[in-house]
N, C-alpha and C positions, 0 to 999 in steps of 0.2 A: 752439348758441350758446356753451355753457360750454366746449366743446372748441376754440373758435376761437383758434388760436395767435397771432393778432394782438392779442387782448384777454385776456391771461393773468389779469388781475385778476378777470374774471368767474368763472373756475374757482375762484380762491381765495375769492371772495365767496360762492359756492355752498357750498364746503366749510365755511366759517365759519357757515353757517346764514342767510346774508343773503337768500335767496330764500323763506324761510318766510312772510314777510309781503309782500304785493303792494302796491307803492306806488300812491298815487292819481295821477291825471294832474297834479294841482296839485304834488305832490312831484316828479314827473319833470320838470316845467317850471320848477322852482325849484332852489335850491341844496341842498334836503333830500336828494335822491338821492345827490349827490356826498358829502355829509356822512355819510350812512349807509354808503356804500361805504368811507369812511375809518374809521368808528367801530365797525362791527359786530364786527370781529375781537377787540376788547377783551373782549367779553362771552362768548366761548366759542363753539364750533362745534356742529354737529348730529351726531346718531348715526345711522348707516346700517346696513342689513343687510350682512353680510359679502360676499354674492354681488354686491350692488350696488356696494359699495366697491371690490371687486376689478375689476369691469367699468369703473368710473370711472377707476381708476388705469391700467388697460390701454387706456383709450379705445376700448372695444369697443362700437361704435355698435349692433350687432345686438342686444346685450343691453340697452343703455341706452334705446333707443327704446320698446320695449314697457313698460319700467318707468315712463318718463315719461308714456306714454299712460294706464296704469292709475292713476298718481298723480294725473293731471289729472281722471280720472273720479271717483276717491275724494273729491277735494276739491270736486267739482262746480263746476269753474271755468266762469264765463260767458265769452262771446266777448270782452267788454270786459276781464275780468280777464286772459285770455290775451294780449290785445293789449298790456296794460300790462306783463305779465310779459316778453313778447318785446321790448317797448320798452326794457327795461333793457339789452338786448344791442346796441342801436344806438349806434355811436360818436358819432353826431350828438347823441343825447340826453345822453350823458355830457359831451360838450364844452359843450353849452348849460348843463347843470347846474353844471359846474365854473366856467363864466363867471359864472353867477348867484351862486355861492358866493363867488367873488372880489369881485364887486360888493358883496356883503353885508359882507365884511371891510373893503373900502374905505370903505363907508358909516360903519362904526363906528371907523375908524382915527382916533386922536387924541381920541376922546371921553373924558370924565372917567370913570375906572373906578368901578363901583358899590361896590367893596370894595378897601381898601388892601392891597397885597401882604403887609404884615405880618400881616394877619388871615387869610390863606389857610390857615395852620396850624390856626387855630381851627375853620374850616369842615371841614377834613380830619379833625381829631380828633372833631368831632361826627359825621361820617359813620361813623367807626370805632365810635363809641359806639352808634349806631343800628342797625348791621347785625344783631347777634344778636337784638334785639327784633323787628326787621322780619322776619327769617327765621322766628322763632316765630309771628309774626302770619300770615304767608303759609301756613305749614304748617297752622295752625288753620283758615284760610279754605278751604284746599284739601281739608280733611277733610270738608267739607260741613256744618260747624256752622251752627246757626241764630242764634248770637250775633252781635251787631253789632261793628264795629271798635272803638268805644269800650269795649264790654263786655269784649272780648278784651284790650285794653290794660290795663284795670283789673285783670284777673286776672293779667296778666304782670308787674305792678308788683312783685310779691314777688321776682322774679328779676332784673328789669331796671328798677329804680325810676327812675333818672335819665333813661334813654332813653324810657321810657313816659310820664313826665311831660312831656317835650319833645313827644312825638308827640300826646299828649292836648291840649296847648296849641295845636297846629296840626292838629287832627284833620280839619277841613274840607279843609285843603290836602292832607293825607295821602290822603283819599278821592278827591280829584281826581287825585293822582299814581297811585293804584291803577288808575284808568280811563284815564289818559293814553295815547293810541295810540302816540305817539312813544317813550315810556318802555317800553311793552310791546314795541315793535318791536326795541328794543335787547336785550331778554332776555325772550322770551316763554315759554320752556320750563323751564329749570332754576331752581329756587327760589333756589339759592345766588347765581346771577348776577343774578336779578331783585331779590333783597334788597340786593345791592351797588348796583345802579343806583338803586333807590328811596332807599336811605340817602344816597347821594351827591346825589340830586336834592333831598331834604328838608333836607340839612345847612345850606343857606343861608337857611333860613326866618327866622332871627333878623335877617338883613340884608335881608329882602324880595327875595331873589334869585329869578329865574325858575328853573324846573327845569334848563333847558339851561345857564344861567350857573353855577348851583351845581355841576353836573356838571363844567363846565370848570374852575372854581376848585379843586375837589378834585383833578382831574387835574394841574393846574399845581402845586399844593402838593406833590405826590409827586415832582415834578422838582426842587424847591428843595432846597438842602443842609440837613442836620439843623440845628435851631435852635441846638444847643450848639456847632456848628462856626462860627457867625457871630461 
């Protein structure tokens, strides 16, 4: 599937780590699959064993097939999960998802924005402020601590006071973000990437933005010219 020369984006999606999370049927039948295909590269790729990486580059099917068989056994994939995984390689599935994604954009076209363009910089600056604190929070949670998220944030206030006060103000929303499957799918492995995604998702809390909208506004802010150039 990933070596199909007629669908080169699947190879790139695999290299970027996009196959680590298996989409639901609901995702495959909606615009979510196409959106993930477009977004996953931003969050960094996966790391592979040198022998496997070499076989992948050389398109050596004799070496790749046993690796994928063992990988499926290690992950204990069910028949339904395998069907969904292979469904990602069907051109018809991608066409349908792209069509749904287009319909979603059409639906929102012309709607009143939730945030004026002039405020995008504020959301982006908030994301920048939150990243170090969220990185330290994730590191602490990954260490197996018994402390709760609020307790960790209280402790981190001495180093990241403003960021931690913001996160404590929206601690319930933060705990939702930590468990959100779509945010996890964007960056499930590397703490640096995950802290960036969570910071961008939380940055719009003052404006009551959804996680996806906040992520998009931060991304758009980075494309805008510097404020002092306006």
